[in-house]
The first five atom37 places (N, CA, C, CB, O) and aatype in JSON, in Angstrom:
{
  "aatype": [12, 15, 3, 10, 15, 9, 17, 16, 7, 10, 7, 15, 13, 0, 10, 9, 16, 0, 17, 4, 8, 7, 14, 0, 15, 14, 10, 10, 14, 13, 0, 13, 6, 14, 19, 10, 12, 0, 18, 7, 11, 9, 18, 14, 14, 10, 16, 19, 0, 10, 19, 7, 16, 0, 0, 15, 19, 0, 19, 6, 0, 19, 2, 18, 12, 7, 18, 1, 17, 10, 10, 8, 1, 1, 1, 10, 7, 1, 19, 1, 6, 19, 15, 0, 7, 12, 16, 1, 9, 13, 7, 1, 1, 14, 13, 10, 0, 4, 10, 10, 19, 0, 15, 16, 14, 19, 14, 3, 17, 15, 0, 1, 9, 10, 7, 0, 10, 0, 1, 18, 14, 0, 1, 1, 18, 10, 10, 0, 13, 0, 19, 7, 1, 10, 14, 12, 13],
  "atom_mask": [
    [1, 1, 1, 1, 1],
    [1, 1, 1, 1, 1],
    [1, 1, 1, 1, 1],
    [1, 1, 1, 1, 1],
    [1, 1, 1, 1, 1],
    [1, 1, 1, 1, 1],
    [1, 1, 1, 1, 1],
    [1, 1, 1, 1, 1],
    [1, 1, 1, 0, 1],
    [1, 1, 1, 1, 1],
    [1, 1, 1, 0, 1],
    [1, 1, 1, 1, 1],
    [1, 1, 1, 1, 1],
    [1, 1, 1, 1, 1],
    [1, 1, 1, 1, 1],
    [1, 1, 1, 1, 1],
    [1, 1, 1, 1, 1],
    [1, 1, 1, 1, 1],
    [1, 1, 1, 1, 1],
    [1, 1, 1, 1, 1],
    [1, 1, 1, 1, 1],
    [1, 1, 1, 0, 1],
    [1, 1, 1, 1, 1],
    [1, 1, 1, 1, 1],
    [1, 1, 1, 1, 1],
    [1, 1, 1, 1, 1],
    [1, 1, 1, 1, 1],
    [1, 1, 1, 1, 1],
    [1, 1, 1, 1, 1],
    [1, 1, 1, 1, 1],
    [1, 1, 1, 1, 1],
    [1, 1, 1, 1, 1],
    [1, 1, 1, 1, 1],
    [1, 1, 1, 1, 1],
    [1, 1, 1, 1, 1],
    [1, 1, 1, 1, 1],
    [1, 1, 1, 1, 1],
    [1, 1, 1, 1, 1],
    [1, 1, 1, 1, 1],
    [1, 1, 1, 0, 1],
    [1, 1, 1, 1, 1],
    [1, 1, 1, 1, 1],
    [1, 1, 1, 1, 1],
    [1, 1, 1, 1, 1],
    [1, 1, 1, 1, 1],
    [1, 1, 1, 1, 1],
    [1, 1, 1, 1, 1],
    [1, 1, 1, 1, 1],
    [1, 1, 1, 1, 1],
    [1, 1, 1, 1, 1],
    [1, 1, 1, 1, 1],
    [1, 1, 1, 0, 1],
    [1, 1, 1, 1, 1],
    [1, 1, 1, 1, 1],
    [1, 1, 1, 1, 1],
    [1, 1, 1, 1, 1],
    [1, 1, 1, 1, 1],
    [1, 1, 1, 1, 1],
    [1, 1, 1, 1, 1],
    [1, 1, 1, 1, 1],
    [1, 1, 1, 1, 1],
    [1, 1, 1, 1, 1],
    [1, 1, 1, 1, 1],
    [1, 1, 1, 1, 1],
    [1, 1, 1, 1, 1],
    [1, 1, 1, 0, 1],
    [1, 1, 1, 1, 1],
    [1, 1, 1, 1, 1],
    [1, 1, 1, 1, 1],
    [1, 1, 1, 1, 1],
    [1, 1, 1, 1, 1],
    [1, 1, 1, 1, 1],
    [1, 1, 1, 1, 1],
    [1, 1, 1, 1, 1],
    [1, 1, 1, 1, 1],
    [1, 1, 1, 1, 1],
    [1, 1, 1, 0, 1],
    [1, 1, 1, 1, 1],
    [1, 1, 1, 1, 1],
    [1, 1, 1, 1, 1],
    [1, 1, 1, 1, 1],
    [1, 1, 1, 1, 1],
    [1, 1, 1, 1, 1],
    [1, 1, 1, 1, 1],
    [1, 1, 1, 0, 1],
    [1, 1, 1, 1, 1],
    [1, 1, 1, 1, 1],
    [1, 1, 1, 1, 1],
    [1, 1, 1, 1, 1],
    [1, 1, 1, 1, 1],
    [1, 1, 1, 0, 1],
    [1, 1, 1, 1, 1],
    [1, 1, 1, 1, 1],
    [1, 1, 1, 1, 1],
    [1, 1, 1, 1, 1],
    [1, 1, 1, 1, 1],
    [1, 1, 1, 1, 1],
    [1, 1, 1, 1, 1],
    [1, 1, 1, 1, 1],
    [1, 1, 1, 1, 1],
    [1, 1, 1, 1, 1],
    [1, 1, 1, 1, 1],
    [1, 1, 1, 1, 1],
    [1, 1, 1, 1, 1],
    [1, 1, 1, 1, 1],
    [1, 1, 1, 1, 1],
    [1, 1, 1, 1, 1],
    [1, 1, 1, 1, 1],
    [1, 1, 1, 1, 1],
    [1, 1, 1, 1, 1],
    [1, 1, 1, 1, 1],
    [1, 1, 1, 1, 1],
    [1, 1, 1, 1, 1],
    [1, 1, 1, 1, 1],
    [1, 1, 1, 0, 1],
    [1, 1, 1, 1, 1],
    [1, 1, 1, 1, 1],
    [1, 1, 1, 1, 1],
    [1, 1, 1, 1, 1],
    [1, 1, 1, 1, 1],
    [1, 1, 1, 1, 1],
    [1, 1, 1, 1, 1],
    [1, 1, 1, 1, 1],
    [1, 1, 1, 1, 1],
    [1, 1, 1, 1, 1],
    [1, 1, 1, 1, 1],
    [1, 1, 1, 1, 1],
    [1, 1, 1, 1, 1],
    [1, 1, 1, 1, 1],
    [1, 1, 1, 1, 1],
    [1, 1, 1, 1, 1],
    [1, 1, 1, 0, 1],
    [1, 1, 1, 1, 1],
    [1, 1, 1, 1, 1],
    [1, 1, 1, 1, 1],
    [1, 1, 1, 1, 1],
    [1, 1, 1, 1, 1]
  ],
  "atom_positions": [
    [[8.69, -19.41, 23.14], [8.15, -19.66, 21.83], [9.2, -20.33, 20.96], [7.66, -18.37, 21.18], [10.36, -19.93, 20.96]],
    [[8.8, -21.33, 20.23], [9.74, -22.0, 19.35], [9.9, -21.2, 18.06], [9.28, -23.44, 19.03], [9.07, -20.36, 17.73]],
    [[10.98, -21.48, 17.35], [11.24, -20.79, 16.08], [10.11, -21.02, 15.08], [12.57, -21.24, 15.48], [9.73, -20.11, 14.35]],
    [[9.59, -22.24, 15.06], [8.51, -22.55, 14.13], [7.26, -21.72, 14.42], [8.17, -24.03, 14.19], [6.62, -21.22, 13.49]],
    [[6.91, -21.58, 15.69], [5.71, -20.8, 16.02], [5.91, -19.31, 15.73], [5.34, -21.0, 17.5], [4.96, -18.62, 15.37]],
    [[7.12, -18.83, 15.89], [7.41, -17.43, 15.56], [7.23, -17.2, 14.07], [8.85, -17.03, 16.0], [6.57, -16.25, 13.65]],
    [[7.83, -18.08, 13.25], [7.72, -17.94, 11.79], [6.29, -18.14, 11.31], [8.64, -18.93, 11.09], [5.84, -17.46, 10.38]],
    [[5.58, -19.06, 11.94], [4.19, -19.29, 11.57], [3.35, -18.06, 11.92], [3.63, -20.54, 12.28], [2.51, -17.62, 11.13]],
    [[3.58, -17.51, 13.09], [2.83, -16.32, 13.52], [3.12, -15.12, 12.64], [0.0, 0.0, 0.0], [2.19, -14.42, 12.22]],
    [[4.39, -14.88, 12.34], [4.74, -13.75, 11.49], [4.3, -13.98, 10.05], [6.24, -13.49, 11.55], [3.97, -13.03, 9.34]],
    [[4.3, -15.24, 9.61], [3.8, -15.56, 8.28], [2.31, -15.27, 8.16], [0.0, 0.0, 0.0], [1.85, -14.73, 7.16]],
    [[1.57, -15.64, 9.21], [0.13, -15.34, 9.19], [-0.11, -13.84, 9.22], [-0.59, -16.02, 10.39], [-1.04, -13.33, 8.59]],
    [[0.73, -13.12, 9.94], [0.62, -11.67, 9.97], [0.89, -11.08, 8.58], [1.59, -11.07, 11.0], [0.2, -10.15, 8.15]],
    [[1.89, -11.61, 7.88], [2.2, -11.14, 6.53], [1.02, -11.4, 5.59], [3.47, -11.84, 6.0], [0.7, -10.54, 4.76]],
    [[0.4, -12.55, 5.7], [-0.76, -12.86, 4.85], [-1.95, -11.94, 5.15], [-1.18, -14.32, 5.03], [-2.63, -11.48, 4.24]],
    [[-2.19, -11.69, 6.42], [-3.28, -10.78, 6.8], [-2.99, -9.38, 6.29], [-3.48, -10.77, 8.35], [-3.88, -8.69, 5.79]],
    [[-1.74, -8.96, 6.43], [-1.34, -7.64, 5.93], [-1.57, -7.55, 4.43], [0.13, -7.36, 6.26], [-2.13, -6.57, 3.94]],
    [[-1.14, -8.58, 3.7], [-1.33, -8.58, 2.25], [-2.81, -8.53, 1.9], [-0.67, -9.82, 1.62], [-3.2, -7.81, 0.98]],
    [[-3.63, -9.28, 2.59], [-5.06, -9.29, 2.3], [-5.69, -7.92, 2.61], [-5.76, -10.39, 3.1], [-6.48, -7.42, 1.81]],
    [[-5.35, -7.34, 3.74], [-5.95, -6.06, 4.14], [-5.47, -4.89, 3.28], [-5.65, -5.77, 5.59], [-6.17, -3.87, 3.18]],
    [[-4.31, -5.02, 2.67], [-3.8, -3.95, 1.8], [-3.9, -4.32, 0.33], [-2.36, -3.62, 2.14], [-3.47, -3.56, -0.54]],
    [[-4.46, -5.46, 0.05], [-4.57, -5.94, -1.32], [-5.98, -5.85, -1.83], [0.0, 0.0, 0.0], [-6.6, -4.79, -1.79]],
    [[-6.49, -6.97, -2.31], [-7.8, -6.96, -2.98], [-8.95, -6.53, -2.08], [-8.08, -8.31, -3.52], [-9.94, -5.98, -2.57]],
    [[-8.84, -6.78, -0.8], [-9.95, -6.47, 0.09], [-9.85, -5.08, 0.72], [-10.03, -7.5, 1.18], [-10.72, -4.7, 1.5]],
    [[-8.82, -4.32, 0.4], [-8.6, -3.04, 1.08], [-9.78, -2.07, 1.0], [-7.4, -2.38, 0.5], [-10.08, -1.42, 2.0]],
    [[-10.47, -1.94, -0.14], [-11.62, -1.02, -0.14], [-12.76, -1.51, 0.76], [-12.14, -0.85, -1.56], [-13.56, -0.7, 1.24]],
    [[-12.84, -2.81, 0.98], [-13.92, -3.36, 1.79], [-13.58, -3.44, 3.27], [-14.28, -4.73, 1.28], [-14.46, -3.59, 4.11]],
    [[-12.3, -3.35, 3.59], [-11.84, -3.48, 4.97], [-11.01, -2.27, 5.4], [-11.02, -4.76, 5.14], [-9.84, -2.43, 5.75]],
    [[-11.57, -1.06, 5.37], [-10.73, 0.12, 5.59], [-10.13, 0.21, 6.99], [-11.54, 1.34, 5.34], [-9.08, 0.84, 7.17]],
    [[-10.76, -0.39, 7.98], [-10.25, -0.27, 9.35], [-9.93, -1.62, 9.98], [-11.24, 0.46, 10.21], [-9.84, -1.73, 11.2]],
    [[-9.78, -2.64, 9.18], [-9.57, -3.99, 9.71], [-8.13, -4.24, 10.13], [-9.98, -5.01, 8.69], [-7.87, -5.12, 10.96]],
    [[-7.19, -3.51, 9.58], [-5.78, -3.85, 9.8], [-5.24, -3.37, 11.15], [-4.94, -3.28, 8.7], [-4.45, -4.08, 11.76]],
    [[-5.64, -2.22, 11.61], [-5.06, -1.65, 12.83], [-5.22, -2.53, 14.06], [-5.68, -0.31, 13.1], [-4.26, -2.69, 14.81]],
    [[-6.4, -3.12, 14.3], [-6.51, -4.03, 15.45], [-5.58, -5.25, 15.33], [-7.95, -4.5, 15.61], [-5.02, -5.71, 16.33]],
    [[-5.42, -5.75, 14.13], [-4.52, -6.89, 13.9], [-3.08, -6.46, 14.2], [-4.64, -7.42, 12.43], [-2.34, -7.18, 14.86]],
    [[-2.7, -5.3, 13.7], [-1.36, -4.77, 13.93], [-1.08, -4.62, 15.42], [-1.19, -3.41, 13.23], [0.0, -4.98, 15.89]],
    [[-2.02, -4.1, 16.17], [-1.83, -3.92, 17.61], [-1.74, -5.27, 18.33], [-2.99, -3.1, 18.2], [-0.93, -5.42, 19.25]],
    [[-2.53, -6.23, 17.93], [-2.49, -7.55, 18.56], [-1.14, -8.22, 18.33], [-3.62, -8.44, 18.04], [-0.55, -8.76, 19.26]],
    [[-0.67, -8.19, 17.09], [0.63, -8.81, 16.8], [1.77, -8.03, 17.47], [0.87, -8.87, 15.28], [2.78, -8.62, 17.84]],
    [[1.6, -6.72, 17.62], [2.62, -5.91, 18.3], [2.75, -6.25, 19.78], [0.0, 0.0, 0.0], [3.78, -5.98, 20.38]],
    [[1.71, -6.82, 20.35], [1.78, -7.25, 21.75], [2.47, -8.6, 21.9], [0.38, -7.33, 22.35], [3.06, -8.9, 22.94]],
    [[2.39, -9.41, 20.86], [2.95, -10.77, 20.91], [4.41, -10.8, 20.48], [2.13, -11.7, 20.02], [5.23, -11.5, 21.08]],
    [[4.74, -10.04, 19.44], [6.08, -10.05, 18.85], [6.73, -8.68, 19.03], [6.02, -10.42, 17.35], [6.04, -7.7, 19.3]],
    [[8.05, -8.6, 18.89], [8.71, -7.29, 19.01], [8.14, -6.3, 17.98], [10.25, -7.45, 18.81], [8.02, -6.64, 16.8]],
    [[7.79, -5.11, 18.42], [7.16, -4.14, 17.52], [7.97, -3.84, 16.25], [6.91, -2.87, 18.27], [7.38, -3.68, 15.18]],
    [[9.26, -3.76, 16.35], [10.07, -3.48, 15.16], [9.96, -4.62, 14.15], [11.54, -3.25, 15.55], [9.89, -4.38, 12.94]],
    [[9.95, -5.85, 14.64], [9.8, -7.0, 13.75], [8.44, -6.97, 13.05], [9.97, -8.32, 14.53], [8.34, -7.22, 11.85]],
    [[7.39, -6.67, 13.81], [6.05, -6.57, 13.24], [6.01, -5.46, 12.2], [5.0, -6.3, 14.35], [5.41, -5.63, 11.13]],
    [[6.64, -4.33, 12.49], [6.65, -3.21, 11.54], [7.38, -3.59, 10.26], [7.3, -1.97, 12.17], [6.93, -3.26, 9.16]],
    [[8.51, -4.27, 10.38], [9.28, -4.67, 9.19], [8.53, -5.7, 8.34], [10.64, -5.23, 9.61], [8.48, -5.59, 7.12]],
    [[7.95, -6.69, 9.0], [7.19, -7.71, 8.27], [5.96, -7.08, 7.63], [6.78, -8.88, 9.22], [5.65, -7.36, 6.47]],
    [[5.26, -6.24, 8.36], [4.08, -5.57, 7.82], [4.41, -4.67, 6.64], [0.0, 0.0, 0.0], [3.68, -4.65, 5.65]],
    [[5.5, -3.95, 6.75], [5.92, -3.06, 5.66], [6.28, -3.88, 4.43], [7.1, -2.19, 6.08], [5.87, -3.54, 3.32]],
    [[7.05, -4.94, 4.61], [7.45, -5.77, 3.47], [6.24, -6.39, 2.78], [8.42, -6.88, 3.94], [6.15, -6.38, 1.55]],
    [[5.31, -6.93, 3.56], [4.12, -7.55, 2.96], [3.24, -6.5, 2.28], [3.3, -8.3, 4.05], [2.71, -6.74, 1.2]],
    [[3.1, -5.36, 2.91], [2.29, -4.29, 2.36], [2.87, -3.77, 1.04], [2.17, -3.15, 3.36], [2.13, -3.56, 0.08]],
    [[4.17, -3.57, 1.0], [4.81, -3.07, -0.22], [4.77, -4.12, -1.33], [6.27, -2.66, 0.07], [4.62, -3.78, -2.5]],
    [[4.9, -5.39, -0.97], [4.83, -6.45, -1.99], [3.46, -6.48, -2.65], [5.15, -7.82, -1.36], [3.36, -6.55, -3.88]],
    [[2.41, -6.43, -1.86], [1.07, -6.45, -2.45], [0.77, -5.13, -3.14], [0.0, -6.74, -1.36], [0.02, -5.1, -4.12]],
    [[1.34, -4.05, -2.66], [1.15, -2.75, -3.31], [1.78, -2.75, -4.7], [1.76, -1.64, -2.45], [1.25, -2.11, -5.61]],
    [[2.88, -3.46, -4.88], [3.51, -3.57, -6.2], [2.56, -4.25, -7.19], [4.84, -4.36, -6.11], [2.41, -3.8, -8.32]],
    [[1.92, -5.31, -6.74], [0.97, -6.01, -7.6], [-0.23, -5.11, -7.9], [0.5, -7.33, -6.93], [-0.67, -5.02, -9.04]],
    [[-0.74, -4.44, -6.88], [-1.87, -3.52, -7.07], [-1.51, -2.42, -8.07], [-2.29, -2.9, -5.73], [-2.28, -2.13, -8.98]],
    [[-0.36, -1.82, -7.88], [0.05, -0.68, -8.71], [0.2, -1.09, -10.18], [1.37, -0.1, -8.2], [-0.27, -0.39, -11.07]],
    [[0.84, -2.21, -10.41], [1.01, -2.67, -11.79], [-0.34, -3.03, -12.41], [1.97, -3.88, -11.84], [-0.56, -2.79, -13.6]],
    [[-1.22, -3.61, -11.64], [-2.56, -3.92, -12.14], [-3.34, -2.67, -12.5], [0.0, 0.0, 0.0], [-3.97, -2.6, -13.55]],
    [[-3.31, -1.68, -11.62], [-3.99, -0.42, -11.9], [-3.38, 0.25, -13.13], [-3.92, 0.52, -10.69], [-4.1, 0.77, -13.98]],
    [[-2.06, 0.23, -13.22], [-1.39, 0.87, -14.37], [-1.85, 0.21, -15.67], [0.15, 0.78, -14.22], [-2.18, 0.89, -16.64]],
    [[-1.85, -1.12, -15.67], [-2.27, -1.85, -16.87], [-3.72, -1.51, -17.22], [-2.11, -3.37, -16.66], [-4.04, -1.22, -18.37]],
    [[-4.58, -1.55, -16.22], [-6.01, -1.32, -16.44], [-6.3, 0.1, -16.89], [-6.78, -1.62, -15.17], [-7.08, 0.31, -17.83]],
    [[-5.7, 1.08, -16.25], [-6.02, 2.48, -16.54], [-5.48, 2.97, -17.87], [-5.48, 3.34, -15.44], [-5.88, 4.03, -18.34]],
    [[-4.6, 2.23, -18.48], [-4.07, 2.66, -19.77], [-4.67, 1.87, -20.93], [-2.56, 2.51, -19.79], [-4.11, 1.85, -22.03]],
    [[-5.8, 1.23, -20.7], [-6.54, 0.59, -21.78], [-7.33, 1.65, -22.54], [-7.5, -0.52, -21.21], [-7.74, 2.66, -21.97]],
    [[-7.54, 1.42, -23.79], [-8.25, 2.38, -24.64], [-9.64, 2.7, -24.12], [-8.35, 1.86, -26.06], [-10.09, 3.84, -24.19]],
    [[-10.31, 1.71, -23.62], [-11.7, 1.89, -23.17], [-11.82, 2.85, -21.99], [-12.3, 0.55, -22.79], [-12.89, 3.39, -21.74]],
    [[-10.74, 3.07, -21.29], [-10.78, 3.97, -20.13], [-10.2, 5.34, -20.45], [-10.02, 3.36, -18.96], [-9.77, 6.06, -19.55]],
    [[-10.18, 5.7, -21.7], [-9.68, 7.01, -22.11], [-10.43, 8.15, -21.46], [0.0, 0.0, 0.0], [-9.85, 9.18, -21.12]],
    [[-11.72, 7.98, -21.28], [-12.54, 9.01, -20.64], [-12.12, 9.24, -19.19], [-14.03, 8.63, -20.69], [-12.14, 10.37, -18.71]],
    [[-11.75, 8.19, -18.5], [-11.27, 8.32, -17.12], [-10.02, 9.19, -17.09], [-10.99, 6.92, -16.5], [-9.88, 10.06, -16.23]],
    [[-9.12, 8.95, -18.01], [-7.88, 9.74, -18.07], [-8.18, 11.21, -18.35], [-6.94, 9.18, -19.15], [-7.54, 12.09, -17.78]],
    [[-9.15, 11.47, -19.22], [-9.52, 12.85, -19.54], [-10.12, 13.56, -18.32], [-10.52, 12.88, -20.71], [-9.75, 14.7, -18.02]],
    [[-11.02, 12.9, -17.65], [-11.69, 13.49, -16.5], [-10.71, 13.75, -15.35], [-12.82, 12.57, -16.02], [-10.84, 14.74, -14.64]],
    [[-9.74, 12.88, -15.18], [-8.81, 13.01, -14.05], [-7.53, 13.75, -14.4], [-8.46, 11.64, -13.53], [-6.6, 13.77, -13.6]],
    [[-7.45, 14.36, -15.57], [-6.22, 15.03, -16.0], [-5.78, 16.13, -15.04], [-6.42, 15.62, -17.39], [-4.59, 16.28, -14.78]],
    [[-6.72, 16.89, -14.51], [-6.38, 17.97, -13.57], [-5.76, 17.44, -12.3], [0.0, 0.0, 0.0], [-4.73, 17.94, -11.84]],
    [[-6.37, 16.42, -11.71], [-5.82, 15.82, -10.49], [-4.47, 15.16, -10.76], [-6.81, 14.78, -9.9], [-3.57, 15.19, -9.92]],
    [[-4.34, 14.58, -11.92], [-3.07, 13.93, -12.28], [-1.97, 14.97, -12.38], [-3.21, 13.15, -13.6], [-0.84, 14.71, -11.96]],
    [[-2.27, 16.14, -12.93], [-1.26, 17.21, -13.01], [-0.86, 17.68, -11.61], [-1.8, 18.4, -13.83], [0.32, 17.89, -11.34]],
    [[-1.84, 17.84, -10.73], [-1.53, 18.25, -9.35], [-0.66, 17.19, -8.67], [-2.85, 18.48, -8.54], [0.31, 17.52, -8.0]],
    [[-1.02, 15.93, -8.84], [-0.23, 14.83, -8.28], [1.2, 14.89, -8.82], [-0.87, 13.47, -8.61], [2.15, 14.66, -8.07]],
    [[1.35, 15.2, -10.1], [2.66, 15.23, -10.76], [3.61, 16.29, -10.24], [0.0, 0.0, 0.0], [4.8, 16.22, -10.51]],
    [[3.1, 17.26, -9.49], [3.98, 18.3, -8.93], [4.86, 17.76, -7.83], [3.16, 19.46, -8.4], [6.05, 18.09, -7.76]],
    [[4.31, 16.94, -6.97], [5.06, 16.35, -5.84], [4.58, 14.92, -5.62], [4.87, 17.2, -4.54], [3.98, 14.62, -4.59]],
    [[4.85, 14.03, -6.57], [4.3, 12.67, -6.47], [4.85, 11.87, -5.28], [4.59, 11.92, -7.74], [4.09, 11.14, -4.63]],
    [[6.14, 11.99, -5.0], [6.7, 11.23, -3.87], [6.04, 11.66, -2.57], [8.23, 11.41, -3.79], [5.65, 10.83, -1.76]],
    [[5.92, 12.97, -2.38], [5.3, 13.49, -1.16], [3.84, 13.05, -1.06], [5.38, 15.01, -1.13], [3.38, 12.68, 0.02]],
    [[3.13, 13.08, -2.16], [1.72, 12.64, -2.15], [1.62, 11.17, -1.74], [1.08, 12.86, -3.54], [0.78, 10.81, -0.92]],
    [[2.47, 10.33, -2.32], [2.44, 8.9, -1.98], [2.85, 8.68, -0.52], [3.37, 8.1, -2.91], [2.27, 7.85, 0.17]],
    [[3.85, 9.41, -0.07], [4.31, 9.3, 1.31], [3.19, 9.68, 2.28], [5.54, 10.2, 1.54], [2.98, 8.99, 3.28]],
    [[2.49, 10.76, 2.0], [1.39, 11.18, 2.88], [0.26, 10.16, 2.9], [0.86, 12.53, 2.44], [-0.31, 9.87, 3.95]],
    [[-0.07, 9.61, 1.75], [-1.13, 8.59, 1.69], [-0.71, 7.35, 2.47], [-1.46, 8.22, 0.23], [-1.51, 6.76, 3.19]],
    [[0.54, 6.96, 2.32], [1.03, 5.75, 2.99], [1.1, 5.9, 4.5], [2.39, 5.38, 2.46], [0.97, 4.92, 5.23]],
    [[1.32, 7.11, 4.98], [1.51, 7.3, 6.42], [0.27, 7.85, 7.13], [2.67, 8.23, 6.65], [0.34, 8.19, 8.31]],
    [[-0.84, 7.95, 6.43], [-2.07, 8.44, 7.03], [-3.22, 7.48, 6.68], [-2.39, 9.89, 6.53], [-3.04, 6.55, 5.9]],
    [[-4.37, 7.71, 7.27], [-5.52, 6.84, 6.95], [-6.17, 7.11, 5.58], [-6.57, 7.0, 8.01], [-7.19, 6.5, 5.26]],
    [[-5.61, 8.0, 4.78], [-6.16, 8.26, 3.45], [-6.11, 6.96, 2.65], [-5.36, 9.41, 2.71], [-5.09, 6.26, 2.69]],
    [[-7.16, 6.61, 1.93], [-7.18, 5.34, 1.19], [-6.04, 5.23, 0.17], [-8.51, 5.18, 0.47], [-5.76, 6.18, -0.56]],
    [[-5.4, 4.08, 0.15], [-4.25, 3.83, -0.74], [-4.61, 3.98, -2.21], [-3.69, 2.46, -0.49], [-3.78, 4.42, -3.01]],
    [[-5.82, 3.6, -2.56], [-6.19, 3.6, -3.96], [-6.12, 4.98, -4.58], [-7.57, 3.03, -4.13], [-5.97, 5.1, -5.8]],
    [[-6.22, 6.04, -3.77], [-6.16, 7.39, -4.33], [-4.79, 7.66, -4.95], [-6.46, 8.43, -3.24], [-4.72, 8.14, -6.08]],
    [[-3.73, 7.35, -4.25], [-2.37, 7.54, -4.8], [-2.08, 6.51, -5.87], [-1.32, 7.45, -3.68], [-1.38, 6.8, -6.84]],
    [[-2.61, 5.32, -5.71], [-2.38, 4.26, -6.69], [-2.95, 4.65, -8.06], [-3.01, 2.95, -6.21], [-2.28, 4.48, -9.08]],
    [[-4.17, 5.17, -8.07], [-4.79, 5.57, -9.33], [-4.04, 6.75, -9.95], [-6.27, 5.94, -9.11], [-3.73, 6.74, -11.14]],
    [[-3.76, 7.77, -9.14], [-3.06, 8.94, -9.69], [-1.64, 8.6, -10.14], [-3.02, 10.05, -8.65], [-1.18, 9.09, -11.17]],
    [[-0.96, 7.77, -9.38], [0.39, 7.36, -9.78], [0.39, 6.59, -11.08], [0.0, 0.0, 0.0], [1.24, 6.79, -11.94]],
    [[-0.57, 5.7, -11.21], [-0.68, 4.91, -12.44], [-1.03, 5.79, -13.63], [-1.72, 3.8, -12.28], [-0.47, 5.62, -14.72]],
    [[-1.94, 6.72, -13.43], [-2.32, 7.62, -14.52], [-1.17, 8.53, -14.93], [-3.52, 8.45, -14.12], [-1.0, 8.83, -16.11]],
    [[-0.38, 8.97, -13.95], [0.74, 9.86, -14.22], [1.98, 9.1, -14.68], [1.08, 10.68, -12.98], [3.01, 9.7, -15.0]],
    [[1.88, 7.78, -14.72], [3.02, 6.92, -15.09], [4.22, 7.16, -14.17], [3.42, 7.18, -16.55], [5.37, 7.17, -14.6]],
    [[3.92, 7.35, -12.9], [4.97, 7.54, -11.9], [5.74, 6.23, -11.78], [4.38, 7.97, -10.51], [5.13, 5.17, -11.72]],
    [[7.07, 6.28, -11.75], [7.86, 5.04, -11.69], [7.5, 4.17, -10.47], [9.35, 5.38, -11.65], [7.38, 4.66, -9.35]],
    [[7.33, 2.9, -10.72], [6.9, 1.97, -9.67], [7.89, 1.93, -8.51], [6.74, 0.56, -10.25], [7.47, 1.86, -7.35]],
    [[9.18, 1.97, -8.79], [10.16, 1.91, -7.69], [10.02, 3.1, -6.74], [11.59, 1.87, -8.26], [10.08, 2.93, -5.53]],
    [[9.84, 4.28, -7.29], [9.68, 5.47, -6.43], [8.36, 5.38, -5.65], [9.71, 6.77, -7.27], [8.31, 5.73, -4.47]],
    [[7.34, 4.93, -6.32], [6.03, 4.77, -5.67], [6.15, 3.81, -4.48], [4.98, 4.25, -6.69], [5.68, 4.11, -3.39]],
    [[6.78, 2.68, -4.71], [6.92, 1.67, -3.65], [7.85, 2.16, -2.54], [7.45, 0.36, -4.23], [7.62, 1.85, -1.37]],
    [[8.9, 2.9, -2.89], [9.78, 3.46, -1.87], [9.01, 4.44, -0.98], [10.99, 4.17, -2.53], [9.18, 4.43, 0.24]],
    [[8.18, 5.27, -1.58], [7.38, 6.21, -0.8], [6.45, 5.46, 0.15], [6.56, 7.13, -1.73], [6.28, 5.86, 1.3]],
    [[5.86, 4.38, -0.32], [4.97, 3.6, 0.53], [5.75, 2.91, 1.66], [4.22, 2.55, -0.31], [5.27, 2.85, 2.79]],
    [[6.93, 2.41, 1.36], [7.73, 1.76, 2.41], [8.15, 2.78, 3.47], [8.99, 1.08, 1.79], [8.06, 2.5, 4.67]],
    [[8.6, 3.93, 3.04], [9.04, 4.98, 3.98], [7.86, 5.48, 4.81], [9.69, 6.16, 3.22], [8.02, 5.78, 6.0]],
    [[6.69, 5.57, 4.2], [5.51, 6.04, 4.93], [4.92, 5.0, 5.86], [0.0, 0.0, 0.0], [4.42, 5.33, 6.93]],
    [[4.96, 3.75, 5.46], [4.33, 2.69, 6.26], [5.16, 2.25, 7.46], [4.05, 1.49, 5.38], [4.6, 1.97, 8.52]],
    [[6.47, 2.2, 7.33], [7.3, 1.67, 8.4], [7.05, 2.39, 9.73], [8.78, 1.78, 8.03], [6.79, 1.71, 10.72]],
    [[7.12, 3.71, 9.8], [6.85, 4.36, 11.09], [5.42, 4.18, 11.56], [7.16, 5.83, 11.0], [5.16, 4.07, 12.76]],
    [[4.48, 4.14, 10.6], [3.07, 3.99, 10.98], [2.84, 2.6, 11.6], [2.15, 4.19, 9.75], [2.12, 2.47, 12.59]],
    [[3.46, 1.58, 11.0], [3.29, 0.22, 11.53], [4.04, 0.06, 12.83], [3.76, -0.82, 10.52], [4.01, -1.02, 13.42]]
  ]
}
């Protein structure tokens, strides 16, 4: 394989990862695993895991900041009131909650919403996702 085809292949994998963990994630809950396995057969598994983790965390940063911005608008005050109990529970062990969501099939948006509502620091949130995703990928 030439260097160009390797970079092109891993670039396409990064884009697919971003799409499956980004805007389309609620619509494609099981679409990523077959892609991950296919790329793992073609490229070294550690390389695939690192590229997948980096792309996933990058798009997760955009998702998290978007959710944070949206959920703290005045019009969504009722959402904050209704979810106050879950937000308090999340606030007890937020890193662990994010780590578990990132390393299991639990939907990402659950931790994303609670983290944004609890104003959990983005760096810690993203670190938890990176630590949870790398072994899974």
